[in-house]
C-alpha positions in Angstrom: 0.0 0.0 0.0 1.3 3.5 -0.8 1.0 5.7 2.2 2.3 8.9 3.9 3.9 8.2 7.3 4.6 10.6 10.1 6.5 8.9 13.0 8.3 9.6 16.2 5.2 11.4 17.6 4.9 11.8 21.3 2.0 10.4 23.3 0.6 14.0 23.7 0.9 14.5 19.9 -1.0 11.3 19.3 -3.7 12.3 21.8 -4.1 15.7 20.0 -4.3 14.0 16.6 -6.8 11.4 17.8 -9.0 14.2 19.2 -8.7 16.2 16.0 -9.7 13.2 13.9 -12.6 12.4 16.2 -14.0 15.9 15.4 -13.0 16.1 11.7 -13.2 12.6 10.2 -15.5 9.7 10.0 -14.9 7.1 12.7 -14.5 3.5 11.6 -15.4 0.4 13.7 -11.8 0.3 14.8 -10.5 2.8 17.3 -7.3 3.5 15.4 -8.8 3.9 11.9 -10.5 7.1 10.6 -11.9 7.9 7.2 -11.4 11.3 5.7 -13.6 12.4 2.8 -12.1 13.4 -0.5 -13.8 16.6 -1.7 -16.0 16.0 -4.8 -14.0 18.4 -6.9 -11.0 16.1 -6.5 -12.7 12.8 -7.4 -11.7 11.0 -10.6 -14.1 10.8 -13.5 -15.2 7.3 -12.4 -15.7 8.3 -8.8 -17.7 11.3 -9.8 -20.1 9.1 -11.8 -20.5 6.7 -8.9 -22.8 8.9 -6.7 -24.2 5.8 -5.0 -20.7 4.9 -3.8 -20.1 8.2 -2.0 -18.5 9.2 0.3 -15.1 8.5 -1.2 -12.5 8.5 1.5 -8.9 7.8 2.4 -7.8 6.0 5.6 -5.9 7.5 8.5 -4.4 4.9 10.8 -3.0 5.7 14.2 -0.2 3.7 15.9 1.5 4.2 19.2 3.8 6.9 17.9 2.9 7.3 14.2 0.2 8.4 11.8 -0.2 6.8 8.4 -2.4 8.2 5.6 -3.1 5.8 2.8 -2.9 7.0 -0.8 -5.9 4.9 -1.7 -9.4 6.2 -2.3 -12.3 3.9 -1.4 -16.0 3.9 -1.1 -17.6 3.5 2.3 -20.8 2.1 0.7 -19.6 -0.5 -1.8 -16.6 -2.9 -1.5 -16.9 -4.4 -5.0 -16.8 -1.5 -7.5 -14.5 0.0 -10.1 -14.3 3.4 -8.4 -11.8 2.6 -5.6 -8.1 3.0 -6.5 -4.8 4.6 -5.8 -4.8 8.4 -5.6 -4.3 10.6 -8.6 -1.8 13.5 -8.1 -4.4 16.0 -6.9 -5.8 13.5 -4.4 -2.3 12.7 -3.1 -1.5 16.4 -2.7 -4.8 16.9 -0.8 -3.9 14.1 1.6 -0.4 15.6 2.2 -1.9 19.1 2.7 -4.5 17.7 5.1 -1.8 16.2 7.3 0.5 19.2 7.2 -2.5 21.6 8.0 -3.6 19.4 10.9 0.0 19.2 12.3 0.4 22.9 12.0 -3.0 23.7 13.6 -2.1 21.4 16.5 1.3 22.9 17.0 3.1 19.6 16.6 6.8 19.6 15.8 8.0 16.8 13.5 
C-alpha cells in the first residue's frame, strides 16, 4: 500500500491527533482507523459518476507513535466496484496538505 507516514510522535501529539480526527473525520469500527472524505472536486471521473458509492474517503491509521495516511481512495458504501483506486496527483496532494495543515494547527513539531 502506498502511504504517507509521520512517525516519532509523542503520546501527547497522538492524543491531539486522535481528538482532531474524532472531530473532523468519520470514525470506523476500529479505534485506530478514521476515514477522511475526499472533496467532490478532486474525485476521478469514475468516482464522480458513482454517486451511489459516496462518500469516497482515504484512511488515517494511528499507531502508538505514528500516523499513516493511505494513498488509496475507497467507497464507504460498496466494496466491490470500479471506483476505488490509488490516488491521482491532486488527491495525493490533498492528503499531504490535510496532514500538514492538521499538524500545524495542533502545533506539533515533526
